[in-house]
C-alpha positions as CSV (number, residue, x, y, z in Angstrom):
1,M,17.3,5.6,6.0
2,E,16.2,3.4,8.9
3,I,12.6,2.2,8.9
4,T,10.1,0.0,10.4
5,I,6.8,-1.4,9.6
6,K,4.3,-1.5,12.3
7,K,0.6,-2.6,12.4
8,L,-1.9,0.2,12.3
9,Q,-3.7,0.8,15.4
10,N,-6.7,2.9,16.5
11,A,-4.2,5.6,18.2
12,D,-2.6,6.2,14.9
13,L,-5.7,7.3,13.2
14,E,-5.1,11.0,13.4
15,K,-1.5,11.1,12.3
16,L,-2.5,8.8,9.4
17,Y,-5.4,11.1,8.5
18,E,-2.8,14.0,8.4
19,F,-0.2,11.9,6.2
20,E,-3.1,11.1,3.6
21,S,-4.2,14.6,3.5
22,E,-0.8,16.1,3.4
23,N,0.0,13.6,0.3
24,R,-3.4,13.7,-1.5
25,A,-2.4,15.6,-4.6
26,Y,0.9,13.7,-5.0
27,F,-0.8,10.2,-4.6
28,E,-3.5,11.2,-6.9
29,E,-1.0,11.9,-9.7
30,M,-0.3,8.0,-9.7
31,V,-3.5,6.3,-8.4
32,P,-7.1,6.9,-8.7
33,S,-8.7,9.1,-6.1
34,R,-10.1,7.6,-2.9
35,G,-13.0,10.5,-3.3
36,D,-13.6,13.8,-1.2
37,D,-15.4,12.0,1.4
38,Y,-12.2,10.0,2.4
39,Y,-10.7,13.3,3.5
40,N,-13.4,14.2,6.0
41,F,-12.0,13.3,9.2
42,E,-15.0,11.4,10.6
43,T,-15.4,9.4,7.6
44,F,-11.6,8.8,7.5
45,K,-11.9,7.4,11.1
46,M,-15.1,5.4,10.4
47,R,-13.4,3.7,7.3
48,N,-10.2,2.8,8.9
49,I,-12.0,1.5,12.3
50,A,-13.6,-0.8,9.9
51,L,-10.1,-2.0,8.3
52,L,-9.1,-2.4,12.0
53,D,-11.9,-4.9,12.4
54,E,-10.7,-6.6,9.2
55,Q,-7.1,-6.8,10.7
56,D,-8.4,-8.4,14.0
57,Q,-10.1,-11.1,12.1
58,E,-6.7,-11.5,10.0
59,L,-8.5,-10.7,6.7
60,S,-6.1,-8.0,6.0
61,H,-3.0,-6.4,7.8
62,F,-2.5,-2.6,7.7
63,Y,0.9,-1.2,8.3
64,L,2.5,2.1,8.8
65,I,6.0,2.6,7.5
66,T,8.0,4.9,10.1
67,D,11.3,6.3,10.6
68,K,13.0,5.7,14.0
69,D,11.3,8.6,15.4
70,G,7.7,7.2,14.5
71,V,7.2,9.7,11.6
72,I,5.0,8.2,9.3
73,L,6.7,7.8,5.8
74,G,4.1,5.8,4.3
75,R,1.6,2.9,4.4
76,M,1.3,-0.8,3.0
77,N,-1.4,-2.9,3.1
78,L,-1.7,-6.6,2.8
79,V,-5.5,-7.1,2.0
80,D,-8.0,-9.8,0.7
81,I,-6.5,-12.5,2.4
82,E,-7.2,-16.0,1.4
83,K,-5.7,-18.1,4.2
84,S,-6.8,-21.4,2.7
85,R,-4.7,-20.5,-0.5
86,G,-2.1,-18.4,1.2
87,I,-2.7,-15.5,-1.1
88,G,-2.8,-11.6,-0.1
89,H,-2.8,-8.5,-2.2
90,I,-0.3,-5.7,-1.4
91,G,-0.8,-1.9,-1.5
92,Y,1.3,0.9,-0.5
93,R,2.3,4.5,-0.7
94,V,5.0,6.7,0.4
95,A,4.9,10.4,1.2
96,E,6.4,12.6,-1.7
97,E,8.9,13.8,0.7
98,Y,10.6,10.3,1.1
99,T,10.2,9.0,-2.6
100,G,13.4,7.9,-4.0
101,K,14.9,7.1,-0.9
102,G,14.5,3.4,-0.6
103,V,11.5,3.6,1.6
104,A,9.1,1.5,-0.4
105,N,11.6,-1.0,-1.3
106,K,12.9,-1.4,2.3
107,A,9.2,-1.8,3.7
108,I,8.2,-4.3,1.3
109,N,11.3,-6.5,2.1
110,L,10.5,-6.2,5.6
111,L,6.8,-7.6,4.9
112,L,8.2,-10.3,2.6
113,E,10.6,-11.4,5.4
114,H,7.4,-12.4,7.6
115,T,4.9,-13.6,5.1
116,E,5.6,-17.1,6.4
117,K,4.3,-16.0,9.7
118,L,1.3,-14.7,8.1
119,G,0.5,-17.8,6.3
120,I,1.2,-16.1,2.9
121,N,3.2,-17.6,0.1
122,R,1.8,-15.6,-2.7
123,I,1.1,-11.9,-3.0
124,L,-0.7,-10.0,-5.8
125,A,0.0,-6.6,-6.7
126,K,-1.3,-3.9,-9.2
127,T,-0.2,-0.5,-10.1
128,T,-0.7,1.8,-13.0
129,T,1.1,2.3,-16.2
130,N,2.2,5.7,-15.4
131,N,3.6,4.5,-12.0
132,I,7.1,3.1,-13.2
133,A,8.8,3.7,-9.9
134,S,6.3,1.2,-8.4
135,Q,6.7,-1.2,-11.2
136,K,10.5,-1.1,-10.6
137,I,10.2,-1.6,-6.7
138,L,7.9,-4.5,-7.3
139,E,10.4,-6.2,-9.5
140,K,13.2,-5.3,-7.3
141,N,11.4,-7.2,-4.5
142,G,10.9,-10.5,-6.8
143,F,7.5,-9.6,-8.2
144,K,6.9,-10.9,-11.7
145,Y,5.0,-9.2,-14.3
146,I,1.8,-10.8,-15.2
147,E,-0.2,-8.4,-17.5
148,K,-1.3,-5.1,-18.3
149,S,-4.9,-4.6,-18.4
150,N,-6.7,-3.8,-21.8
151,D,-9.1,-1.7,-20.0
152,E,-8.1,2.0,-20.0
153,F,-9.3,4.7,-17.9
154,K,-8.7,8.7,-18.0
155,M,-6.8,9.9,-15.0
156,N,-5.3,13.3,-14.9
157,G,-5.9,13.8,-18.4
158,N,-4.0,10.7,-19.5
159,L,-5.3,7.1,-20.6
160,I,-3.8,4.6,-18.1
161,S,-4.2,0.9,-17.3
162,F,-3.5,-1.3,-14.6
163,V,-0.5,-3.5,-14.5
164,Y,-0.5,-6.9,-12.4
165,Y,2.2,-8.4,-10.6
166,V,2.6,-11.6,-8.5
167,W,5.2,-12.6,-5.9
168,I,5.6,-16.5,-5.1
169,K,7.7,-17.6,-2.0
């Protein structure tokens, strides 16, 4: 599947809201919920406009993962950028319909290809212990396991922890 990553823009917010809403239940199987208020369009729009301000200041970069027709397959964020240290934190999510098709792997690879332009040479990532697919994708893209948190929390009736990774150029 051919994909691209493109920077999030204000004009994308309605389609992004639909993507997030349609995939909410699936995402919440793997990661903690963003809360009910996130799925109110006005709140969603305000939060994402604030993120676009962060992007304008180059504190974060927010990407849509799209197919050749512009359909949103997922999203990827490079946040909490410390330019002086060349560090950023990555997060991503792919729609349930497109998992297992190499979308996240290709998207991360595209991002890593232009980290130098962003002034990033180290990227931190975290996922949950129950998200084995994400752990495999990170490792496939050169992220190295750092540690599993000793802190556990209950999600969907299971005790899980965060797992931390690092990528160094």
